[in-house]
VOPAGU-2260 file (C-alpha; in pm, 1 decimal, decimal comma):
REM VOPAGU-2260
SITE   aa  ch    i         X         Y         Z
SITE  UNK   A    0   18248,9    3019,5    9600,8
SITE  UNK   A    1   18394,9    3027,7    9946,4
SITE  UNK   A    2   18720,7    3214,5    9985,9
SITE  UNK   A    3   18821,7    3020,1   10297,7
SITE  UNK   A    4   19091,2    2756,5   10315,4
SITE  UNK   A    5   18848,0    2466,0   10323,9
SITE  UNK   A    6   18985,9    2353,7   10662,1
SITE  UNK   A    7   18681,5    2298,0   10888,1
SITE  UNK   A    8   18884,0    2432,5   11184,6
SITE  UNK   A    9   18956,7    2756,8   10998,8
SITE  UNK   A   10   18707,4    3025,1   11108,8
SITE  UNK   A   11   18737,8    3179,0   10762,7
SITE  UNK   A   12   18630,3    2855,6   10590,9
SITE  UNK   A   13   18273,3    2985,8   10568,4
SITE  UNK   A   14   18360,8    3320,0   10407,9
SITE  UNK   A   15   18155,2    3324,7   10089,4
SITE  UNK   A   16   18221,1    3584,7    9822,5
SITE  UNK   A   17   17881,9    3521,7    9663,2
SITE  UNK   A   18   17699,2    3610,1    9984,2
SITE  UNK   A   19   17946,5    3885,5   10080,7
SITE  UNK   A   20   17839,7    4142,5    9818,4
SITE  UNK   A   21   17642,5    4403,7   10017,0
SITE  UNK   A   22   17309,8    4371,6    9834,6
SITE  UNK   A   23   17326,5    3990,7    9830,1
SITE  UNK   A   24   17412,3    3987,4   10200,7
SITE  UNK   A   25   17106,0    4205,0   10267,2
SITE  UNK   A   26   16887,3    3981,0   10047,3
SITE  UNK   A   27   17004,9    3673,5   10239,6
SITE  UNK   A   28   16944,1    3846,6   10573,8
SITE  UNK   A   29   16591,7    3946,4   10473,2
SITE  UNK   A   30   16505,4    3600,9   10340,6
SITE  UNK   A   31   16662,6    3428,6   10642,7
SITE  UNK   A   32   16430,1    3624,4   10869,4
SITE  UNK   A   33   16119,6    3608,4   10652,7
SITE  UNK   A   34   16147,1    3254,1   10520,9
SITE  UNK   A   35   15987,8    3367,2   10196,3
SITE  UNK   A   36   15922,2    3716,7   10062,4
SITE  UNK   A   37   15758,3    3861,5    9757,1
SITE  UNK   A   38   16002,2    4012,1    9505,3
SITE  UNK   A   39   15832,3    4353,5    9525,9
SITE  UNK   A   40   15864,8    4357,2    9906,1
SITE  UNK   A   41   16236,6    4269,8    9889,5
SITE  UNK   A   42   16281,3    4540,2    9627,1
SITE  UNK   A   43   16106,9    4799,1    9846,7
SITE  UNK   A   44   16289,2    4694,5   10166,7
SITE  UNK   A   45   16631,0    4716,5   10000,7
SITE  UNK   A   46   16558,1    5022,4    9786,3
SITE  UNK   A   47   16678,1    4853,1    9468,3
SITE  UNK   A   48   16548,6    4875,4    9115,0
SITE  UNK   A   49   16378,4    4562,8    8985,7
SITE  UNK   A   50   16664,1    4501,0    8742,1
SITE  UNK   A   51   16934,7    4535,9    9010,8
SITE  UNK   A   52   16749,3    4302,8    9246,7
SITE  UNK   A   53   16691,7    4055,4    8964,8
SITE  UNK   A   54   17065,6    4047,0    8886,8
SITE  UNK   A   55   17157,0    3977,0    9249,2
SITE  UNK   A   56   16885,2    3713,6    9285,3
SITE  UNK   A   57   17009,9    3545,9    8967,1
SITE  UNK   A   58   17362,0    3521,1    9114,9
SITE  UNK   A   59   17217,4    3364,9    9431,8
SITE  UNK   A   60   17002,0    3124,8    9227,9
SITE  UNK   A   61   17294,7    3025,0    9003,6
SITE  UNK   A   62   17492,3    2940,4    9319,0
SITE  UNK   A   63   17201,1    2728,7    9444,4
SITE  UNK   A   64   17143,4    2966,5    9737,6
SITE  UNK   A   65   16798,6    3099,7    9646,0
SITE  UNK   A   66   16493,5    2991,9    9455,6
SITE  UNK   A   67   16180,3    3159,2    9332,5
SITE  UNK   A   68   15819,0    3057,5    9318,4
SITE  UNK   A   69   15578,8    3216,6    9073,1
SITE  UNK   A   70   15205,0    3232,9    9127,8
SITE  UNK   A   71   14909,9    3446,8    9029,7
SITE  UNK   A   72   14767,0    3666,5    9302,8
SITE  UNK   A   73   14506,7    3938,2    9248,7
SITE  UNK   A   74   14512,5    3858,0    8874,0
SITE  UNK   A   75   14884,3    3942,7    8855,8
SITE  UNK   A   76   15180,7    3709,5    8844,2
SITE  UNK   A   77   15389,7    3744,7    9158,5
SITE  UNK   A   78   15733,9    3608,8    9240,4
SITE  UNK   A   79   15831,1    3491,8    9588,3
SITE  UNK   A   80   16191,9    3438,5    9689,5
SITE  UNK   A   81   16342,8    3213,4    9952,9
SITE  UNK   A   82   16678,8    3072,0   10051,9
SITE  UNK   A   83   16748,8    2707,6    9981,3
SITE  UNK   A   84   16898,1    2476,9   10245,6
SITE  UNK   A   85   17234,9    2539,6   10082,1
SITE  UNK   A   86   17166,4    2915,4   10093,3
SITE  UNK   A   87   17085,2    2906,2   10465,1
SITE  UNK   A   88   17408,7    2714,5   10529,9
SITE  UNK   A   89   17616,3    2954,5   10317,0
SITE  UNK   A   90   17463,5    3258,9   10488,1
SITE  UNK   A   91   17518,0    3118,0   10838,3
SITE  UNK   A   92   17874,2    3012,8   10750,2
SITE  UNK   A   93   17945,7    3358,7   10613,7
SITE  UNK   A   94   17812,4    3523,8   10929,9
SITE  UNK   A   95   18036,5    3299,5   11140,4
SITE  UNK   A   96   18337,7    3397,4   10926,4
SITE  UNK   A   97   18253,2    3767,3   10964,2
SITE  UNK   A   98   18229,1    3723,8   11341,7
SITE  UNK   A   99   18571,6    3556,3   11338,6
SITE  UNK   A  100   18710,1    3862,0   11158,6
SITE  UNK   A  101   18562,0    4127,1   11388,8
SITE  UNK   A  102   18564,4    3954,3   11727,1
SITE  UNK   A  103   18891,6    3933,6   11916,3
SITE  UNK   A  104   19026,6    3583,3   11969,7
SITE  UNK   A  105   18950,9    3423,2   12305,7
SITE  UNK   A  106   19268,8    3455,3   12514,9
SITE  UNK   A  107   19176,2    3132,9   12697,7
SITE  UNK   A  108   19215,9    2931,8   12374,3
């Protein structure tokens, strides 16, 4: 779902509209740093309702950017979230595109 031109030399090639939505960008940032995080922790950190977080996670999962793992802990089913390899690449590419937008071009280039 990249909005870039597809040209590998284009700094905007990594701009990804799926990642760009503010809550999804924050989810990706949290999961990038944590590796894996429990759904309830992500919900608390981002201050989202369970249904709002679930909707954003579903968009990321449908794009192949995130996956979930379910397991029982303390007699309750828990859900852990993590970025896929594709999700890490999309997030890093999006960050590079954002830097290209906000950083001035190198005059030496």
